[in-house]
N, C-alpha and C positions, 0 to 999 in steps of 0.2 A: 621364456616367451616362445611360442610357436612361431617359426619364421615363415613368411610368405616366400614361396619359391622365386628364384631369380627368373628374369625373362617374362614372357607373356604368360598369364595365368589362365588355364583352362579349368572350367568348373561346371557343376550342375547345381540346380536350386530346387528346393521343396519348401513347404511350410507345414507346421505341426498339425493343424486341424485337418489339413487335406490328406495327410498320410498316416498319422499315428494310430488313430482308433483308440481303443483301450480307454474310453472316456471315464470309466469308473475305477481304473486301476491306480494303485500307488498313491492314493490320497488325493487325486486330482479333483478339483471342484468344477462346477459347471461354468461354461463360457456363454457369451451372447450368441455364439453360433449353435450351441446345443439348444438353447431356448428358441432361437429363430427357426432352425430347421425342423423343430418339432411342431411348428404351427402349420396347419393344413394350407396348401396352396403356395407356400413360400419357395419350395424347391421344385425344379422342373419335373423330376421323376419321383418326388415324394420321399427321397432318401435323406439320411443324415450322415455325419462323419463319425458315427459311433464306432464303426469298424474301419472304414476307409481302406487303406492298403495294409493295415495291421503292422505298420512299421515300428510301432513301439516294441513289439515282440520280435520283429524280423529285421531289425536294423543291421545285424551282422551280415545277413544275406545281401542287403542293399549295399553295404560297404564293399562286399566282395564284388558286386557288379561295378561299382565305381573304380575299384582297383583294376578290374579287367578293362574298363573303358580307358583308363590311363589319365584321369583328371588329376590336377594338382590341388583342387580345393572342392569343398562341399559347403554350399550355403544352405543351412537349415534354420528353422526358427525354434526358439524355446517357447513352450506353452506356458504363458503366465499362470493359468489356473493349476498347473502342476507344481509350480514353485510356491505360489501363494493362493491356496484354494479360495480364499475370500478377498484376494486382491490387496491385502495388507497384513502387517504383523510378521512374525518370524517365518523363516523358510520351512517348507515341508521337506524333511530330509530325503524322503523317497523320490521326490521330484528332482532335486538336485543330483541325487545319486544316479538317476537314469541318464541325465545329460553328461555327467562325468564319465560314465561307461561309454557313451556314444563318442565323446571327444577323444577319450583314450584309445578307443578302437580305430578311429580315424587316423590318429597319429601313428599307431602301430602299422597302419597300411600306407603310411607316407602321404597322407592327404591332409591338407591344412583345413582346420575347422573355421568356418565363417559363420558367426552366430548372429541371427536377427532376433532382437529382444521382443519386438511386437509386430506380429503379422496378423492383426485384426481379431485375435481371440481374447477379448477383454473378459476378465472374471465377471460373472453375472452380478455378483455382489456390488461391484463398482458401478455397473450400469444401473442398478437399483438406486444408487445414490446420485445419479445424473450422468454417468458415463463421461464422455469427452466434452460434454457441454459445461462441465464444472471444473474449476481449477484444481480441486483435490486430486483428480485423476492424474494430472501432470506430476504432482508431487509423489503419488503412489508409484508412478513409473520410475521416478528417480530412486525410490527405496528398493524397488524390485531389481533395477539395474545393479545396485550395490550388492544385493544378495547373490546374483548370478556371477557378476564379475569377481566378487570375493571368493567364490569357489573355483571359477574356471579362468580367472584372469591371467594365469601363467601359461595357459595352453591354447586359448582361442587366438587365432592368427589375425583376425579382423572382426571388429564389432560393427554391427549395423543396428542403430537404435530403433528406427521405424521402417516399415514397408509401406510405400505408396499412401502417404497420408491424404493426398487429394482423392484417391479412389475411395478410401474408407470414409472420408467426410462426405463426398458427393453421393455415393450409392447407399451408405449406411445412415446418414443423417439428413441429407437434402431430399433424396428421391425415395428412399425406403426399400430399394430392391435387394439390399444386403442387410445383414445384422448391424445394428439393432432394429432396423425397420422404421426409423423416424422419417417423417415427410415434412421437413421444416423449411425447405428451399432456402430463402435468404437467412433464415434463422439458424442455419447450420454453421455459420462462421466460427462460433465458439469451439466447435470440434476441430476446426483447422488450427486455430491459435493454441488451444490447449495441447494438441498433439505436438506442435512445434516447441511449446514451452517444456513439455515433458522430454522432448528430444534434448534440449539444452541441459536440463537437470540430469538426464541420463548420461550425457557426455561427461559432466563433472563427476558423477558417481563412478563411472567406468575408470576414469583417469586416477581416481583414488586407489584403485585396486589392480590396475593392469597397465603395462607399458605398450600394449598392442595398439595399432591404429584404430581410429573410430570413424564411422561414416554414417550416412543416412541414405536410404534408397527412395528415389522418387520415380513415379511414372510420368513420362513426358510424351507429348504429341505435338509435332510441328503444326501450327495453325495456318491452313491454306485458305485464303479468301476465295469465295465461289466466283467472284468476278473482280474486275479492277474498279468497280464503283466505289465512291467514297463510303457509302453505307456498309458495303461488304468488308471493305478494308477496316473500318472502325469495329465491326463485329468480330473480325479475326483478332484484332488487337485486344478486345475485351476478353475473348476466350483465352488467348495466350496469357493474359494477366492472371486469370483465375486458375487455369490448369497448370501452368508452368511457373509463373513468377511468384505467386503468393507463397509457394512452398520452397522457393529457392532464394529470392532476393533477401529475405531476413537472415538466411544462413550466413550471408556475406556482408552483414552490417548495413544493408540498403533499406531496411524496413519493408513495409508492405506497399505494393504499387497503389498509387492514388486511385481511389474509387472502387477498389476491389476488396476492401476489408471493412469489417464493422469494428472500428477502433474503440467502441465502448467496452469491449472485453479486455483491452490491452492496458495493463497497469505499468506504472513507472518501473523501469528496470527489466521488464520482460524481454524487450528486444535485445538487450545486452546478454541475457541468458541464452536466448536462441542463437545468437551470433558467436557462441563459444567456438573456437577454431576446431575444424574437423580435418582429418588426414586424407579423406577420399570422399568421392561422391558416387553413390550407386545409381545407375541409370537403367530403368526398365523401359523398353520400347516395343510396341506392337504395331502401331500404325499412326499415320497423320490424321488430323481432323480437318474436314472441309466445312467452312463456316460462312454463313450468309447473314444478312440483316434480318431481324425477326419480322414475320408477316402479321403480327398481332395475335398469333395463337399461343404465345409463350410470354411469361412475365420476364424472361431472361433477355439480356441485351444481344443475344445471338441465337441462331438456329444452326443445328448440325445437320448436314445433308450428306448423302452417300459420296464417297470417293470413287469415282467411276474410272473404268478403263484398266483395272487391275484384277488379277485373279483374287479369289477370296478363300478364307479358311472355313472350317465347319462352323465357326462362330459368326461367319459373314464379314469378318474383318478383312480389309484390303491388304494384299501383300505388296508392300512398297519398301524394298530393301534400302533404296537410296535415302529414304526418309531418316534412317538411322544415321547415315553420314551427315545429312543436313542438320539433324538435331545436335549431334556432337560438335559440329562446327559452330552452330548457333550458340551453344553454351560457352564455347571458348571465346567467341566474339563478344558475348554479352558480359561475361564476368572476368575475362582476361587473367591477370596475374593472381586474382583472388581465387580462381578455380583450382581446387586440388586435383590430383590424379583421379581418373574416372575408371570405374569398373562397370561394364555392362552386366548387371546382376540378374537380368531376365531377358531372354530372347527366345521365342519359340512359337509353336503353332499347333492348333487342334485340327485333327482330321479323324475320319471314321475308320480307324485302323482295325483290321481283323486278322486273326491267326488262321492261315489257310490249312487245307487238309494235309499239307506236307510239313506242318509245324512251324512254318515261317510266317513272319509278319513283315511284309514289304510296304514301305512308306516312302516312295520316291519323291513325293511332293515335299516332305519334311527335309529330305536331303537337299533338294534344290533351295528350299527356304533358308536352311542354315548356311549353305555355301554362299548364297547371295548376301546374307547379313554379315557373315564373317568378312566377306570382301568389302562391305561397307565400312566395317571397323578399320580395315587396312587402309581404305581410302581416306578416312578421317585422320588416321595416324600420319598419312602422307601430307596432310594439311596441318600438321604440327599439333594435333590434339593429343594430349597425354593419356591414352587409353591403355590400361595395364592388364585387363583381363576380360574374358567373355564367359558368362555362365548361361547354360542352356536351361530354359524352363520347358520340360522338367525331366528329372531322372525317370520318374514313374508316371504312368497314367494314374490319376488321383481323383479325389472328390472335389469337383470344380465349383465350389461355392453354390450359388443359386441354380447352377446348371446340374448339380448332382453328379451322377456318373455318366452323363450324356456327352461329355466332351473329353477327348483323349489328347493330352499334350506330351506324353512320355516318349523318351527314347526306348523305354522298356514297356511292353504291353503287360497289363495286369488283368487277369481273369478275376473279377471281383467276387465271384462265387467261391473260387478255390484258392485265391491269392497266388496262383501260379504266375511267375515272372517269365516273359519271353522277350529277350532283346530283339528290337526291330532292326531292319536293314540300316536305318539311320544310326543306330548304335555302332554297328560295324564300320560304317563310313566315318563317323566322328573319331572312332578309335584310330583309324588309319590317318586321319587328318592330324590328330594330336601327335601321333608317332612321327609323322613326316615333317610337321611344321612346329612342333611344340618348342 
């Protein structure tokens, strides 16, 4: 088994569809993001992930960058359509071979592989049969997990079953701004429950093939009421239940929060499967949410309003570093002894970074962002939250979902026309930070 390094774990994160490209290589089948991004008007700049950063072919170069950075771990995702082009049946050998080469190259570089099984790129064939709205997809995730863990179980240091099921459910199935583009609003809860059911089945499948720890990664946002009025407080409670608790309470045997779930899709025994013990919790944090009572313009029991008084990123997201400390302390207080060790599996920011005439790419705002968020992690640890690691999103500028190539999150600038990689000033800063404090 690949060992997680002792002490605090520094890492970087990516996802397959955002960096790999090579969508027709090695027997890969189409995913919902191939289908979605090909539809006019879906992506801000009209691009797709067909090439992305070509990391399918350039992974050795990217690992060399990680080694130069000095990280102890790399969180990547396995593309389900590479392993099972139709989402079911036997593994595609070329797909597993690719990830075996990637994992072995990471280990040769002294970097622990952290593998996310599902980062939103569902095989299109499964979507054609109902996607996450049907139970079958949960069982297919379990089968897929067994295939990947069966090949890589002795080398992956940490498994992550799902990435941000709340975001995938809300943007992909409720609002339709992400693949597969469904606009079901309240009818999207099946996509929440079946993802969590798939998580539980995947945990069992991984444990059959690997002794490495297993986690899930959730996106969290502290819910800030817009005022102290009872209506705004109730709205913030409702938002917290949907965004944070629906995808966490069941993991620890608490079931779904009252009033926040459509229990008609829950069958006997499902909650026991979902509550299979996990060894770690992945936490992705970008910003808090400011919530007020609805004014009648939405069918939801809350309205989201801007978080004011903070600088913003290129996404328009407020930069609130202490929200990460607040969130980590909230999780510890809410789940207590049931909460396993935490890894911050994504933390990062998008800015409009450019390479200057001197060949440098200076991004001082990202340095300030990372410095403040790392400080927030240390503050949470001082409050006795067991945080074991911090992964920056992302190693590379990449294809940023519905925003296409218009948002740059990377420590490394990528010229998307030439694929030239240029480490930014934040890369050098983080390298020194890891070296001094690792």
